C-alpha positions as CSV (number, residue, x, y, z in Angstrom):
1,M,25.0,57.3,48.3
2,K,28.2,58.9,49.6
3,T,31.6,58.2,47.9
4,K,34.0,56.3,50.1
5,C,37.7,56.5,49.2
6,T,40.5,54.4,50.6
7,I,44.3,54.6,50.4
8,A,44.9,50.9,50.1
9,V,46.6,51.2,46.7
10,F,48.2,54.6,47.1
11,A,51.7,53.4,47.7
12,A,51.6,51.0,44.7
13,L,50.3,53.7,42.4
14,L,53.0,56.1,43.5
15,S,55.7,53.5,43.0
16,V,54.5,52.6,39.5
17,T,54.0,56.2,38.5
18,L,57.5,57.1,39.6
19,N,59.2,54.1,38.1
20,F,57.5,54.1,34.7
21,A,56.4,57.8,34.3
22,Q,53.1,56.7,32.8
23,R,49.5,57.5,33.4
24,I,48.2,54.8,35.7
25,H,44.5,53.9,36.1
26,C,42.6,52.1,38.8
27,P,39.0,51.9,40.0
28,E,39.9,53.6,43.3
29,C,39.4,57.3,44.2
30,E,43.2,57.8,44.0
31,C,42.9,57.5,40.3
32,R,40.0,60.0,40.0
33,F,39.7,62.5,37.2
34,Q,41.3,65.8,38.0
35,P,39.8,69.3,37.8
36,A,40.2,71.0,34.3
37,E,40.8,67.5,32.7
38,Q,39.2,66.9,29.4
39,V,37.4,63.5,29.6
40,Y,35.5,61.6,26.9
41,V,32.1,59.9,27.3
42,F,32.2,56.1,27.4
43,G,28.5,55.4,27.4
44,N,26.0,56.3,24.7
45,D,23.0,58.7,25.4
46,V,24.7,59.5,28.7
47,K,22.6,61.7,30.9
48,L,24.0,65.1,32.0
49,R,22.0,65.8,35.1
50,S,21.2,68.9,37.1
51,E,22.1,67.3,40.4
52,P,24.4,64.4,41.4
53,N,21.7,61.7,41.6
54,T,19.7,59.5,39.3
55,E,16.4,61.3,39.9
56,S,17.4,64.9,38.9
57,K,16.5,66.6,35.7
58,V,18.3,65.5,32.5
59,L,19.9,68.5,30.8
60,E,21.4,66.8,27.8
61,L,22.1,63.4,26.3
62,L,25.7,62.9,25.3
63,K,27.0,60.5,22.7
64,M,30.1,58.3,23.1
65,G,33.2,60.2,22.2
66,E,31.9,63.7,23.2
67,W,34.0,65.3,25.8
68,V,33.4,67.2,29.0
69,E,35.6,69.2,31.3
70,I,35.9,68.0,34.9
71,I,35.1,70.6,37.6
72,E,35.2,68.3,40.6
73,M,34.4,64.9,42.0
74,T,31.3,65.0,44.3
75,N,30.7,63.1,47.5
76,S,27.7,61.4,45.8
77,S,27.9,58.0,44.1
78,W,25.8,55.2,42.6
79,P,26.5,51.5,42.1
80,Y,27.4,50.9,38.4
81,N,29.1,47.9,36.7
82,G,30.2,46.4,40.1
83,Y,31.7,49.6,41.5
84,D,30.5,52.4,43.7
85,S,30.9,55.1,41.1
86,P,31.1,58.8,42.0
87,F,29.3,61.6,40.3
88,Y,31.4,64.3,38.7
89,K,30.5,67.9,38.3
90,V,31.4,68.8,34.7
91,K,31.1,71.5,32.0
92,Y,29.6,70.6,28.6
93,D,29.5,73.5,26.1
94,D,27.8,76.3,28.0
95,M,26.1,73.9,30.5
96,T,27.2,72.7,34.0
97,G,25.9,69.4,35.2
98,Y,26.7,66.0,36.7
99,I,27.7,62.7,35.1
100,L,28.3,59.3,36.8
101,G,32.1,58.5,36.7
102,G,31.5,55.0,35.3
103,L,30.1,56.5,32.1
104,L,33.3,58.4,31.4
105,S,36.2,56.9,29.6
106,L,39.6,56.4,31.3
107,E,41.3,57.6,28.1
108,K,40.7,57.9,24.3
109,K,43.1,56.0,22.1
110,T,43.2,56.0,18.3
111,V,44.4,53.0,16.4
112,G,44.2,52.8,12.6
113,G,41.8,55.8,12.5
114,T,39.3,54.3,14.9
115,D,38.8,55.8,18.4
116,Y,38.7,53.5,21.4
117,F,37.3,54.2,24.8
118,F,37.8,52.3,28.1
119,A,35.9,51.7,31.4
120,Y,36.1,49.2,34.3
121,S,33.5,46.6,35.2
122,R,33.5,44.0,38.0
123,E,31.8,40.6,38.4
124,G,32.4,39.1,41.8
125,E,36.2,39.1,42.3
126,K,37.0,39.5,38.6
127,T,37.9,42.9,37.1
128,F,37.3,43.7,33.4
129,L,38.3,46.5,31.1
130,N,35.5,47.2,28.7
131,V,36.7,48.6,25.3
132,R,34.3,50.4,23.0
133,S,34.5,51.9,19.5
134,M,32.2,53.1,16.8
135,Y,32.9,51.4,13.4
136,F,30.8,52.5,10.4
137,G,27.9,53.5,12.7
138,R,28.1,50.3,14.8
139,L,28.8,50.4,18.5
140,L,31.3,47.6,19.3
141,E,32.4,46.4,22.7
142,K,35.0,43.9,24.0
143,K,35.3,42.9,27.6
144,I,38.9,42.1,28.6
145,P,39.7,40.2,31.9
146,L,42.5,41.8,33.9
147,A,45.1,40.2,36.1
148,S,45.0,43.5,38.2
149,P,42.8,46.6,38.2
150,I,46.0,48.8,38.2
151,I,46.8,49.4,34.5
152,N,48.5,51.6,31.9
153,I,47.2,51.8,28.3
154,K,49.6,52.1,25.3
155,T,49.0,51.9,21.6
156,Y,51.2,50.8,18.7
157,G,51.0,50.6,14.9
158,N,50.8,47.3,13.1
159,R,54.5,46.5,14.2
160,G,55.2,45.0,10.8
161,I,52.2,42.7,10.7
162,E,50.0,42.7,7.6
163,N,46.1,42.9,7.9
164,L,46.4,44.6,11.3
165,D,45.4,48.2,12.1
166,G,47.4,48.3,15.3
167,I,47.8,47.0,18.9
168,I,46.5,48.2,22.2
169,F,48.6,47.1,25.1
170,V,47.1,47.1,28.6
171,H,49.9,46.8,31.1
172,N,48.9,45.2,34.5
173,Y,50.6,46.0,37.8
174,S,50.3,44.4,41.3
175,A,47.9,46.1,43.7
176,L,50.4,45.4,46.6
177,D,53.6,46.7,45.1
178,D,55.0,47.8,41.7
179,L,55.4,44.2,40.5
180,D,55.0,43.9,36.7
181,L,52.2,41.3,36.0
182,G,52.4,41.4,32.2
183,G,49.4,42.5,30.3
184,N,46.8,42.2,27.5
185,Y,47.7,42.6,23.8
186,I,44.6,43.7,22.0
187,F,44.9,43.3,18.2
188,A,42.7,45.6,16.2
189,F,41.5,45.0,12.7
190,E,38.5,46.4,10.8
191,G,36.6,47.1,14.1
192,S,37.2,43.7,15.6
193,L,39.4,43.2,18.7
194,T,41.3,40.0,19.6
195,S,42.9,39.9,23.1
196,Y,45.8,37.8,24.4
197,Q,46.8,37.9,28.0
198,L,50.5,37.4,28.8
199,S,51.7,36.8,32.3
200,Q,54.8,37.7,34.3
201,T,55.9,37.1,37.9
202,D,59.3,37.4,39.6
203,Y,60.0,36.3,43.1
204,E,63.6,37.3,43.6
205,D,64.5,34.5,46.0
206,A,62.5,31.7,44.5
207,S,61.2,31.7,40.9
208,Y,60.2,33.7,37.9
209,Y,57.8,33.3,35.0
210,S,57.7,35.4,31.9
211,E,55.6,35.4,28.6
212,K,56.3,37.9,25.9
213,F,55.7,38.7,22.2
214,V,58.6,39.7,19.9
215,F,57.3,41.6,16.9
216,P,58.9,42.0,13.4
217,D,59.9,45.6,14.1
218,E,61.9,44.6,17.2
219,E,65.5,43.4,17.5
220,K,65.6,39.7,16.8
221,G,62.1,39.9,15.2
222,I,61.2,37.8,12.1
223,P,59.5,39.5,9.1
224,G,55.8,38.6,9.0
225,K,56.0,36.5,12.3
226,I,55.2,37.1,15.9
227,I,57.4,35.1,18.3
228,F,55.8,34.0,21.5
229,K,58.5,33.3,24.2
230,K,57.7,31.6,27.5
231,E,60.5,31.4,30.1
232,E,60.4,30.0,33.7
233,G,63.1,29.5,36.2
234,L,63.8,28.3,39.7
235,R,66.5,29.9,41.9
236,Y,68.4,27.7,44.4
237,L,70.4,29.5,47.1
238,D,72.8,28.1,49.7
239,E,75.7,29.4,51.7
240,E,78.3,29.0,48.9
241,N,76.4,28.7,45.6
242,K,73.6,30.3,43.6
243,W,71.9,27.9,41.2
244,L,69.4,28.8,38.5
245,Y,67.2,26.4,36.5
246,T,65.5,27.7,33.4
247,N,63.1,26.4,30.8
248,V,62.3,28.3,27.6
249,E,59.5,27.6,25.1
250,T,59.3,29.5,21.8
251,W,56.5,29.6,19.1
252,K,56.6,31.3,15.7
253,L,53.1,32.7,15.1
254,H,51.2,34.1,12.1
255,W,48.4,36.7,12.2
256,G,45.6,35.6,10.0
257,Y,41.7,35.7,9.9
258,G,41.6,37.7,13.1
259,Q,43.7,35.4,15.3
260,L,47.2,34.2,15.9
261,V,48.0,30.7,14.6
262,P,48.9,28.2,15.7
263,N,47.3,28.3,19.1
264,F,50.3,28.8,21.5
265,R,48.1,27.9,24.5
266,E,47.7,24.3,23.3
267,K,50.3,21.8,24.3
268,P,52.1,20.4,21.3
269,T,51.3,16.8,20.4
270,N,54.0,14.2,19.8
């Protein structure tokens, strides 16, 4: 198959990159790996091939976490995990070969001494971020639903929370503009991952909605607690006045047994 690139998300990617000065990922060709870039293998026993197709000779099998150097993206592709994934020409040790792009990790992040690797998948209209790690010889994977395929990945320490190795934050951005859509907080502890998706929207002339966590190491944080704050508002405009209605909901949460308690998604009972 031949790789087909579009420029549908180019403007949004450029805006996000300029505004936030961060590495932005997307499944489109605009986010392709660059020549001379060191990229880590996401799959396990990934085939390094002699040609950019699935029938060519296998030169080597690569383990998750091994790295290759990108030479170039080819015009050949193959359907993988819901995407038309391009083959990359790469250098591995003293060999040159080809690897399917979907089997390469977007980044490598280390939290609490464990390396994590990331790749996209798609099921129908839904986009997921697959997160893999190796923990005491076990290959672990978590599939995280995304509000948008345009993302940035950050890592933090335990932020003042006991029994937590650290946090991976996957920031989501709109595919149409640089609108901040919130993101996924992934709590890592002893190889297990627990994800919480927080939303954010802001329509300047109508309404806004915001969900956020406040951690103990932040200003107004509470030792040993995570504050979940949900705020929504409506804007009313007329010729003489500007009115704003807001509603704020706050929960004090505790991290224990691999989850946040109480469940802040449940409506409180009277």
